[in-house]
N, C-alpha and C positions, 0 to 999 in steps of 0.2 A: 481431482482436487478442486477444480473450478466449481463443480456442482456442490460439493461439500462446503466450500467457502461461502456460497450464497446463503445457504441455510444457517450456518454458524454465524455469519456476519449479521444477518437479520436479527438473530437472538441477542448477540453481543451488543449491537447498537441500540436495541430497545432497552436493555438493562444497564448499560454503562455509558449512556449519552454524555453525562457530565465529566467522565474520565478524559475525554478528548478536548475539553474546554481550554486547557492551558497550553495546548500545542498550536504552533503556527506552521510547523513542518513535521512530516512523518515519513520515514522510509520503511517500506515493506521489503525486508531482506528475503530473498528467494520468492519474490512475489509472482512469479510465473507470468501469466498474461495480464495481470493487474486487476483481477476481479475484486480482491479484498480491499486494496487501497482505493479503488474507484468508489466502492460503496461507502467507505469511511469518509472520503472527501465529499461525496454527494450529500451525506448526512451532516457533515461539518464543513461547510464551504469556506470557512476561515483558514482551513488547513491546506497547505501546498503539499501534495503527495509525490513521493518518489517510488516508482516501481523498480526495484533493483534485482536483477538476476543475471545469469550468464548471457553474453551477447547474442547467441543464437536463439535464446528463449525470448528475450525482449524484442528481437527482430520481428516476431510474429504477434506481438501484443498490440491490441487496438489503441487508438488515441482516446483518452478520456479527459473531459474538462477538469482542469486543476491537477492533473497527474503527468509527470514526466517519466518516460521510460529510460532507464540507465543500465547499460551493460557493464559487467565487471565480475570480479572474483572476490567473494566475501572473505576469503582467507588472506587477501592482499590488503583491501581497504573497503570501507563502507561509506557511501556519501553522507556528508554531515547533515543532521536534522535535529530538531528538538527531541524526537523520540524514535525508537526503533520498534517495529512491529514484526513479530515472527510467529508463525503458526505451525 
């Protein structure tokens, strides 16, 4: 998934740059190790990113500038943000 995320995100960010302009925060639900949200935040530094996944998954996620790793269960609750990203 991480390799796929890099390729897909590069294309997405190239074509949909303006789509992220209105967000100040974005949560990536089931974000894994944070590859996708980190690329979104890198391309849009005005966004505060939340990488949200199961606790044992985000425990292995690296720290990225502008991204907070949050462990939890999406069937119980999702962190509050301006937008939700799911792939």
